[in-house]
Each structure stands twice: as C-alpha cells, then as structure tokens.
C-alpha positions in Angstrom: 106.7 89.5 81.7 105.0 88.6 85.2 108.1 87.3 86.7 106.1 86.1 89.5 103.7 83.5 88.1 107.6 82.4 87.1 108.1 80.9 90.5 109.9 83.8 91.6 109.5 86.3 94.0 110.0 90.2 94.0 113.3 90.7 97.1 115.1 93.5 98.5 118.8 93.4 97.7 122.0 94.9 99.4 124.2 94.6 96.9 128.0 96.1 95.6 128.1 96.8 92.3 132.0 97.4 91.3 133.4 99.4 87.9 133.5 96.7 85.9 129.6 95.9 86.4 129.9 92.8 88.7 127.2 92.4 91.6 128.0 90.9 94.9 125.3 90.2 96.6 125.4 91.3 100.8 122.2 90.2 101.6 118.6 89.5 101.5 114.7 90.1 102.6 113.6 87.5 102.6 109.7 86.3 104.2 110.9 89.0 106.5 114.3 87.6 107.5 117.7 89.2 106.9 119.6 86.5 105.4 123.0 87.8 104.9 125.4 85.6 101.7 128.0 83.9 103.6 129.0 82.7 100.3 128.8 84.2 96.6 129.1 81.1 93.7 128.8 81.2 90.3 127.0 83.7 87.9 126.0 83.9 84.5 123.5 86.0 82.0 120.6 85.4 80.3 118.8 87.6 78.6 119.2 91.1 80.6 119.1 88.8 83.7 122.1 88.3 85.5 121.7 84.8 88.1 123.8 84.6 90.7 124.1 81.5 93.1 124.7 82.5 97.1 124.7 80.3 100.1 123.5 81.7 103.5 125.4 80.2 106.9 123.0 77.6 107.4 124.6 76.2 103.5 121.5 77.3 102.0 121.8 77.7 98.5 119.8 80.6 96.6 119.2 81.7 93.5 119.1 85.9 93.0 118.2 87.4 89.4 119.1 91.0 89.1 116.6 92.5 85.8 118.7 95.4 85.0 115.8 96.9 82.7 113.4 96.5 85.8 116.3 97.7 88.4 114.6 94.6 90.1 115.8 91.7 92.4 113.7 88.4 92.6 114.8 85.1 94.5 114.0 81.3 92.7 112.3 78.9 94.3 115.2 77.7 96.7 117.5 75.1 96.5 118.0 72.7 98.7 121.0 72.8 101.2 123.4 71.3 100.8 124.7 67.6 102.4 127.3 67.3 105.0 129.5 64.6 103.9 
C-alpha cells in the first residue's frame, strides 16, 4: 500500500522503545525542521500501525504513525493548533 497517497508523509523520528513495548517519540524531522515532542498524548493501534499524538512547543498537534511491518514512521496531515483560552 502506498501510504503517501493517503496523505501521510514518511518522516525521521527519534523515539524511545521500552521493555514493555511502549513507544515514546522524542523528536522528528518534518520539511527540514527538527520538531521536539514536548508532550505525548494518547496512542492507539490499528492494523499493525501505532498512532501517537504529540504536541510541539507551539501547541501544534501531530499524529505520528509507526508501521511495525515496515519499521517506518509516517506523519498524518497536521491537525489545527489548540486554541489558547
């Protein structure tokens, strides 16, 4: 399956994998910029993919997707920034 067609972009991710199989993204590179995962939110699995929501320092939400069969990371289309109430 060509994941790029689905709006996903392959990306480089630095992450921590612990002994229980948990994945914590630390930072990733998108469009030539290094983005620090200031906060990691909820995660879920679907059909061999681990989806992880992250928040950067500017409160932008990103959905990172790890496809275990490929050993590759993808970025779903970016979400809108959180409003500051």
